[in-house]
C-alpha positions in Angstrom: 16.6 -9.1 -8.6 17.1 -9.0 -5.3 20.7 -10.8 -4.8 19.7 -11.5 -0.8 18.4 -15.1 0.1 15.4 -14.2 1.6 14.3 -11.5 -0.6 14.3 -14.2 -3.2 12.1 -16.3 -1.1 9.7 -13.6 -0.1 9.6 -12.7 -4.1 8.4 -16.6 -4.3 6.2 -16.4 -1.4 4.4 -13.1 -3.4 3.8 -14.4 -6.5 2.2 -17.5 -4.9 -0.1 -15.6 -3.2 -1.1 -13.5 -5.8 -2.1 -16.2 -8.2 -4.4 -17.2 -5.2 -5.7 -14.3 -4.4 -6.5 -13.4 -8.0 -8.0 -16.9 -8.4 -9.7 -16.3 -5.0 -11.3 -13.1 -6.2 -12.6 -14.3 -9.6 -14.6 -16.8 -8.1 -15.9 -14.1 -5.8 -16.6 -11.8 -8.9 -18.8 -15.0 -10.9 -20.5 -15.8 -7.5 -21.9 -12.2 -7.4 -22.7 -12.0 -11.0 -24.6 -15.6 -11.0 -26.3 -13.8 -7.5 -27.0 -10.8 -9.6 -28.7 -12.6 -12.8 -31.0 -14.6 -10.6 -32.6 -12.1 -8.8 -33.0 -10.7 -12.4 -34.7 -13.9 -13.5 -37.4 -13.7 -10.5 -36.3 -17.3 -9.1 -36.3 -16.2 -5.5 -35.3 -19.8 -4.3 -32.7 -19.7 -6.6 -31.3 -16.3 -5.7 -30.8 -16.5 -1.8 -29.4 -20.3 -2.5 -26.8 -18.5 -4.7 -26.5 -15.5 -1.9 -25.7 -18.2 0.7 -23.0 -19.7 -1.5 -21.4 -16.4 -2.7 -21.4 -14.9 1.4 -19.6 -17.8 2.4 -17.2 -17.6 -0.3 -16.5 -14.3 0.8 -16.5 -15.1 4.5 -13.2 -17.9 3.7 -11.6 -15.3 1.3 -11.5 -12.4 4.2 -10.6 -14.9 6.8 -8.1 -15.9 4.3 -6.8 -11.9 4.0 -7.5 -12.8 0.2 -10.4 -9.5 0.7 -10.4 -7.0 3.5 -13.1 -8.1 5.9 -15.3 -4.9 6.0 -14.9 -5.2 2.1 -16.7 -8.6 2.3 -19.2 -7.5 4.6 -19.8 -4.9 2.3 -20.1 -7.0 -0.9 -22.6 -9.4 1.3 -24.9 -6.8 2.5 -24.9 -5.4 -1.2 -26.1 -8.3 -2.5 -28.0 -9.4 0.3 -30.2 -6.2 -0.3 -30.5 -6.6 -4.3 -32.3 -9.8 -3.3 -34.4 -8.5 -1.0 -35.3 -5.7 -4.0 -35.9 -8.6 -6.2 -38.1 -10.1 -4.2 -40.1 -7.0 -3.2 -40.9 -6.3 -6.7 -42.1 -10.1 -7.8 -45.4 -10.5 -6.4 -46.2 -13.6 -4.2 -47.6 -16.3 -5.9 -51.4 -17.6 -5.7 -52.2 -20.9 -4.7 
């Protein structure tokens, strides 16, 4: 344990941030999993809705520096490619 007052405060701050960032990253993983399962189920509307929500969460996490901005962009891109590929695989519905 640190003896210096400022270092004790820094330890407290780091712990609060660690817990908050862990929660944010867990939520990102859950959102990404939701996108993948929606894309694999073959429902394009659900997949695009989930993709939009996941992209929003990733942008917020990058803005708060819970994840690196390039990491957020890469994950958004991969999810979008996955949704697009699933929509290409399913034939369009006939009226």
